[in-house]
N, C-alpha and C positions, 0 to 999 in steps of 0.2 A: 447541485452539489459548492457545497461551501470550498471556500479557496482559502488553503495555506493559514490552518487555526495556531500556529505556534510557528519558530526558526528551526532554522539548520538540521535537515536529514532527509533524508531518502528512503525513506518506507510505505511501503504499502500495505497494507494488513487486508488479508484475502480472510476472512470471517466466515466460520461456515457450519452447520449443524455438528452434533456428534451427540454420543448416548453409552451405552454401556454394553459387555460381552459374557459366552459361556466356552463350553467345551466339546471335544472327541473330534476326529481326523475327517478331513475328507475335500474331493475336488471343488471348483469355484462352478457355482449353477448358473452357467447364461442365463440372463434374461430371454425370453424369447423373441425372435428377431422377425414379428409378425408386422410390425408397422414399418412405413417407410421415412425414412430421414431425410426429405429433400427440402423441407420446409418446414418453419417452426409452428408446432402445431400449440400453437395460442388457443386455440378454444379445444383442445382436447378434453374429451368426457371427463367428470370427475368420477373417480372410483367411487365404491360404497365406502362411508365412511366407517373405520374400525374403531372398536372404543379403545384399543391399546395405541394407537396411531403413535407414532412417534412426536416427543411434544419437545421444546427447548430450544426450537431450530432457530438458532440464533446468530447475529454476525452482519456485518454489514461488505458487500463486494464492490471493485473497482469498476463497477457496471459502465463507465464510460470513460474517457480518457481522465486521466488522475495527476494528482500536484499533491506537492507535501503538504503532510497534514498532521506530522506529529516531531517533535523536537530531540536533537540529541543533547547528551552529557555534556558539560563544560567541557571536561577534558578532553574530549573527541573532538569539538572543534576548536580546540586549542592548538590542537597538532597540526592544525592547517596554517600555523602563525609560523613565515619562515623566520627560522633560527639565523640571521645574515650578520650579526655580529655579536661581540659578548655581552651587550646589556640584553640583547633579547636571549642569549643562552640563559645567562644567569635569571631574567623573569618566567622565563620555562620550565627550568629548576624550582625555581619557587612554588610557582604553580603546580608541577607535578606534585609538591611536597604537602599541599595544602595552603600553603601560605600566602592565599592571594592579593594580600594587603602589601606584602610586600611584591611581589610581582607585578601589582598594578601599577606602583612608585615607578620600576623600572621599565616597564612598558611605555608611562607616560613621557619618563625622561628621552626613552628612544625616538617616540611620537615628535616633542617639542624638536629635537633634530632633525627631524623630516623623512624617518622611517615611517614609512606606509604599514608596516607591518607591528610597529610598536600601537599605533593609532589602534589597529584591528585586536590587538589583542586589549588594548583598553576597555575598547566600544563591549566585547565581549563579556569582560567581567562586570563593567558597568549593567551589561543587560541582565544578566543573571542575578546583579547583586551578590557575589561571590565574596567581595571583600565586607562588604557590612550587614549581607542577611538580606537587604532592601532593594529590590529591582532599582536601576534608573535608567528609566528609557530616553531619557529625553539626553543624557550625557552620551550614553551609547550611540544613539542617533549622531550627535556631534563629532565623536571619533570615527563610527564609521565612514562620514562622509569626509574626513580628512582622509582614511584609508584609500575611500574611492576613487578620489581624486589623485593621490598618490600613485595608482596604480593594479591596487588592489582588487582581484578579480570576485574573490570570494566576500569582503565586504562591501562592494557594489552589489551582491545579491541578499547580503544581509539588511541592507539599507532599503533596498525593494520593497522587503517582505515588512521592513518600519512601514514604511508609505502604505503597502497594501493591505495590514492589518490595523493601521492606526496608532500604533506602538511609538511613543514619544513624539509624536508628529501627528498633524490631521492629515487623516487619511484622503488618499490621493492615488486612484489608481493609473491615472496617467502617467504622473511622476514613476510612479511602480512599476509599469511597463517599460518605460523609457531605459531606467536602470535596469532590468534583467534584461537588456537588451545589450547594454553596456557589459555586464557580468558575462554574456554568453559569449560576447565579442571577444572577452579577457579568457575565455576559456574554461568559463565556471559549468560545468554539467547542470546544477540546480537551477541555473540563470537562463539555460536555455530551454530547461524542462517546462519552467515555471510560465516565460514568454510565450513557449507553442501553446500552453495552455489557454492564455489568455487571448491570441489570436485565433485560438479553436471557438471559444465562447464569445468572443467579443466583448470582453471586458477591459476596460482603459485604451484600449484598441477597434479598429474598426474588424469584424469579422474576417477573415482571410483563410482558408483551408490551405491554400500550397503553402502561405510561411509558418503555418502550424507544422506542416509535416516536416518544412524545412528545419526548422528550430529543432522539432523532437530527433530528426534524422543527427543534429549536432549535437545533440544529449546523447542520443545511443553511442555514437561515434566516441565520445569524450567517458564509455563506461557507465553509464546511468543507465539501471534496469528498470526503473519508472518511465526512463525516456524511451526506452527501447519497447516495453510494453505498449505506451503511447500511440507511438509510430506503427507498430504491427494491429493494433485495433483500426486507428483511423485509417491508416492504406487498405487494409481488407475489406474494411465498408466503402471507401471508396471504389476499391476496383468491382466489388459489385453493384452499387447502388449508386457510384458517381457522385459528385459535389454538391450536386442537386438536393440530394436526399440526406438533409440535418436535422430531420426530427423523427430519426426513426428509434421503434421502441427498445428499451431495454434487451428482451426478449430477441428480437433482431439481430442487435448489435453483437450480442454475444453469441447468438448463433453464426453468424458470420466467421466470428474470430475463432470460434469451434472450429467449423466448418477448414478454416485456412491453418489449423496445428497449432491453435493459441490452447492451450491446456487451462489456463486460467479461464479463459471464456468459459471451456465443457465445465468444469467446476462451479462457475456462477449460473452457468443453467441449470447443473444440478439442483443448486439450493433455491433456485427460484421455481421450480415444479417442485421440490420436498415441502415448497414453504407456499406456495400457491401467492407468490408473492409479485408486483413488478409487473403486472396484467399476464405474467402465466398463471392459464389453470391449473390446480394441484393435480398432478399425477407423479404417483409413485412409480411407475413404469419408466415416465419421461427421466425422473430422477435417478432413478437406478441407472440408465441406458449413459447418461452424460458423466454422473458419477464413474461411471466403470472406464471410460474412454479417458476420462481425466486422470484416475488412479494408474492405468495402464500406462499412462504417460508420464507416470513421476509424480502427478500430483499428490502429495502424502496426505494432507488434508481430506480430500475425496477418498482417498482410502477407509479413513476413519469413517466418514460419512455414509459411505460404501457400508459398512460392517454394520452400522445401526438400522439398515434396509434389510439386510441379511437375518441379522437378529430377531425381527418381528415377521418377515416373509413379509415385506411390504415393497411390491413391483416387483420382486424377483422370488423364486420356491424358498420356503424359511431354510435356512442353512446355519446351524450354530457353529459348527466346526469353521467355516469360511469366517462367520462374523470375529471368531477369534483371532483365525488368521491375518485378516485383515487389520485388527487393533492391535495385535502383536506387532506388524510391519511399521504401522502408526508410531508405535511406544520405539521401537529402535529407530526411529528418526529422530525422535527427540519431541514429539507431541505430548505434553502432557495426557490431555484428555482422554489419549490412544491408550496410555496406562493406566490409567483411573477405570476404563473400559476393560481393558483385558482382564484386571483384577476383579472385577464385580462381575463378567462371564464365572472365572475360577469360582469364584466363592456362592453366587447367585444362580447360577446357569441362565442368564438374559441380563438384558439392559432393560434397568426400570424407568419406567415413562415417568418418574417424579424425579429424579436424581437430576443434578448438576452438573454431570461433568461433559459439558460441550465444549467446542473447540470454537471459541470467540468469546460475544462480551459476556459477563457475567454479570 
């Protein structure tokens, strides 16, 4: 998995399959419970192929411990700046108004006076090119360095990512790892998550699962959802297989997570079985089973995906009423594709195999 494509954010996107909906009212039609749920059925027989099998099963899941992969808006990042003096407050006021040139002047002035927060604010504006429209990662790195030396943990994490990605400096994973550790020690959750990932994967440091677990735990304690996810996934894997089993398949890893109550792991399994990907033999029965587990536990994307299966009768007894119910639920929770699917079910009576209303990559 490619590590840390861009800066500043904690998002993990669980992208799943989706499609469209119809009408009536009825109860949930439970999938038959004849198969055992004791081990991952990687070699499950492939069901007879149906001409109208669901298409567009798109998305990539956090199948293994994950790391930061997307960037946050500049204004969100600037909220990390500590407005500890008048100049910084004025700089933030200009930034919130969109006057980044004036904000930069005041941030730089504050930085020259030895204020780490001013250095960090300057670095952010240069990294995004907010003042000129042209990013200047070299200047950003210089300001991040000053801020980090001045004790700004978030700046240390941003400087680490610059080294991690080779932005404004030559790529240096070892230097990135050292800076992530500094950021984590300073209380930055992203730094803890990313150094945990590096120890888990042996990137920039020697692989050490115990340290990875410790850093993920720190990230989780600091409020990082991604840190908690990684901690749970890695802890569950260790409890079942032990630390020496470091080459588990994606199916096995998510099976372990699902059995330990991780609903994202259940949703991932449903997606893999529905698409026949990542070593899972395509099985709509298993897809329905794991989407149901995830949906019943509150993973709304899986509810939408389960609706696709009920609409077409894939792995479950066809139930248009249930499909509408599931798409409506997804829509109520803000899943755009669920709304699209609900509308299509009402107008067409079924989810078309050729539509593009799937939750995930377009």
